[in-house]
N, C-alpha and C positions, 0 to 999 in steps of 0.2 A: 504494500500500500504506500502510496506516495505521501511524503510528509508535507505539511503546510509550511510555507516559509513565513518568517516574521518580517513584517514590513516596518513596524515601529521600532525606532531606536531606543535603547535604554541609555539615557543620558542623565547626568545629574544636572541640577539647575545651573551650576557654575559653568559646566561644559557647554550646555545649551546656549547660555548667554554669550560665551566666547565664540561659539560657532556662528551665532546670529550676527555678532559684531563683525566677524571676519567676512561673512557674506555681504554685509552692508558696505564694508570698506571696498570690497572687490567689485561692487556694483551689480552683483547678481540678484539682489533683492532690493526693492525700493523701500524707503522708510515708510511711505504711505501704505504699502502692502502690510508691513508689520503692524502699523497702527490699526488698520482695518481688521486684521486678524485678531488682535487683542480686544477690540471693541466687540467683535462677534462672539468671542469667548465670554466676555462679561455679560452680554445679552443672554447667551445660552445658560450661564450659571444663574442669572436672575430669574429666567423662565422656569428653570428646574426648582429653584427655591420657592417660587410662587405655587407651583403644582404640588410640591411637598406640603406647603402650609395649608392648601385647600384640602388635601387628603387628610392631614392631621385634624382639621376642624370637622370634616365629615365623618371621620371614623372615631371621634372622641367617645360618643355614647356606646358604640359597639365595643370599643376597646375596654371601657369600664365594665361592660356587661360580661365580656369574656374573662377579664381579670377576676371579677367577683366569682364567676362560675368556676374558674380554675382553683381559686383559693378554697371554695366550698368543697370541690371534689378532692382536693389534697387533704383537707381536714377529715373528710369522710374516709379516705383511704389510709389514714394513719393507723398503724397497728395498735390495738388496745391491749393493755395488760389484763390477763385473765385473773380473776380472783381465785385463789385456791379454795376448793370446797372442803368442808369439814368432814371428819370421819363419819359422822352420823349421816350426812348427805350422801356420801359415797355408798354406805351400806344400804340406804334407802333406794338409791338408784339401781344398785345391783339387784336388790330384791324385786324391784319393779321389772327389770329386764328378765329375771327368772320367771316371774308371774306371766309376763306377756308371752314368753316362749312356751310356757305350759298350756296356756289357753288358746294358742294359735290354731291348733288342729281340732279344737272342739266345735261342736255344733252350737247354734244359738241357745238351745234349751240347756245344754250342759254349761255353757258360759254363764247363763243366768244363775244356775245352781252354785257355781263356783263363786260368783259375785256375792251371793248370800252368805256363803261360808266365809268369805273374806271380811264382810261386814261384822260377822259375829265373832270369828276366831282369829282373824289376822291373816297376813300375807303368807306366812309359812304353811299354815293349815290349808289355805286355798291352793297353794302350789301342790301340796301332797294330794289333795282331793282331785285336782285337775289331772295329775299324773295317773291316778287310779282310774279315772274316767276315760283316759286316752287309751288304756290297755284293752 
């Protein structure tokens, strides 16, 4: 594949000024041409600044809205520290898991009976009753 050639020179400001001065002295460039080029450059810069200012004014509310939404999303995405559960909570959750596993295979009538056992005698008795009914 053919490479693109670079047309622009990489010059420092000092070297560019020296080259421009040399070309002016040799008569290859007229001073009026340089003046016109600098004026065109200033007009272009001014036009770009005006367009940027117009864009800034037009996008102000949208920018604020996006910034607020971004902050809200970032706040929502922050990892929250989990509270450690107490021993009693862990035991209760494990018992609930065993109970749910025991009644999973039961019919609605059997589940109702196990629910009554749970109300009267507690979770452990209900789990034992559910296992007997499942056999």
